[in-house]
N, C-alpha and C positions, 0 to 999 in steps of 0.2 A: 442549489445548496448554498446556504448563507455564508457569511463571513464571520462565523462563530468561533470564538476562542474556546478550546476545550482544555481543562486543567485537571491534573492529578497532583498528588503530593510531590512528585519529582519532576513531572514533565508538563509542558504545554504543547498544544497542537494547533497550528494555524494554517489558513489557506496559503498555497504556494503563491509567491509574489516574484516580481522581477529581481528583487534584491536577494533572492535565494538562488540565483543562477550559478554562482561560483560553487556553492555547496552541491547543487544538482550535477554540475560538471564532474565533480569529484565522485559522487555516488554512481553516476551512470557508467563510469569507467573502472569500477571495482571489478575484480575477477568474478565474484559471485553474481553481481548484477548481469554481467555479460553472459555468464554460463546459464543462469536459471531464468532470467527475464528476457535478455536479448541485447545485442549491441545496437544502440540507437544512433551510432555514427556521430555523436556529439563530441568534438575534440577541442573546441575553443570556447572562450567565454561568450563570444558573439553568438556562436551556434547554441550555447546553453540558454542565452537570453531569448533567442528565437524559439527554442524548444519550449521554454516556459510560457511564452506568448501563445504558441499553438495549443498547449495543454489547457491554458486558462480560457482560450476562445472556443474550445470544444465542449458543448454542453453534456456530452456523454462521459467526460473525464473530470474527476475531481481529485486533485492531489493536495494532500496536507503535509506540512513539514513538522516533524517532531523535534522539539527543543528540550534540552536539559535546563530546568529553571535556574538552578544554582549558578551555572556558568553562562547561561544564555547562548548555548552553542547548538547547532543543528546536529541531530543524531541519525535521522532517517526520514522516510516518508511512509505515509499510509495513503493508499489510493482507493477510490471507488470508481469503477469503470463499468459502464453499461456496454456489454459485449453483444454482438449480433447473434451469438449462439446461446445466450442465456436470457431467461425471462426477467431477471432482476440483476442489480449490480454485483460485480465481482470485487471483493475486498482484496487488496494486495498490500505488500509491505516490503521495504528494502531498507537496510541499515548499514552504516559504515562498519567494516569488520572490527574496528577498535571498540565498538559498542555492543558486540555480540555477547550473549551469555549473562546479561545483567538484568533481564526482565523488562527492558524498555519496550521491545516490540509488543509483548503481551499487554503491558500497561497502556500503551498508546492505542493499540488495536481495540482493546476493551472500551476505551473512551469513545472511539469512533463508532463501534458497534452499539454502544448504549445510546449515543446521539441518533444513529440511524434508526434504531427500533423505537425511539421516542417520537420520531417523525414519520416513520413508514410502518405500516402494518402488513409487511410483505417479507418474504424470505430474503436472505442474502447468500450469495454464492462465493466460492473461491476456487481457483484453478491453479494447479501446480504440476511441475514435471514429477514423474514417479521417483526420480533419484534425488529430489530436493528434500532430504530427510528433515532438515531444520524447519522448513516451511510446513511440512506435514505435521510434525510434532506441535508446532505452534497452533495450527488450525484445530487439531484435536484438543489442545489445552483451552482454546477459545470455545469449545463445545460445538464445533462444526462437525458434521458427520459425512463420511464418504457416501456419495450418491452413485457415481458411475465413472466410467473411463470413456474418453472421447479422443478422436484424432483431429487436430487442427494444425494447419500449415506443416503437415508431415511429421507432427510430434504427438506422442501419446500424452494426454493430459488427464489428471485425476480431478474430478469435480466434487467439491464439498459444499454442504448447505447447512444453513442455520435458520430455523423458523422463528418468527417473532414471539411465539408463545413459549419457546424453550430458551430464552436468553436470561 
């Protein structure tokens, strides 16, 4: 996946870099990230830098940071992760709580989906916990449809899917 800058009227989305480590440290330790995505055990800036490097070095993981253009501040991340239990990548998102409810996640995820479908003629998936209502609503708003429920790591996950011809 390239080093492409994606832009909308309010946002820009770029590949995760080492200079995003302090933002990632903050995001990974928000209550919502820990509750719905998982505790990554990243507590220091050095650990966040190491985590960034691990993410960037893994070809199955592609993290993009979402920035507010007007203030040039990071708001959240959109990820594409090839999971061993899905045939195509899983799109994910996480935003700082102070930026909830402003349409940023939808706007940024739409950019990433548009870019994905321009380059891939294959479906995309998303997984979420059944009590992550905000995530489910966003997936439905992005026109992903519920496909099935699975159990991974002792957790019930809902699997959503979007086909390239329905985007």
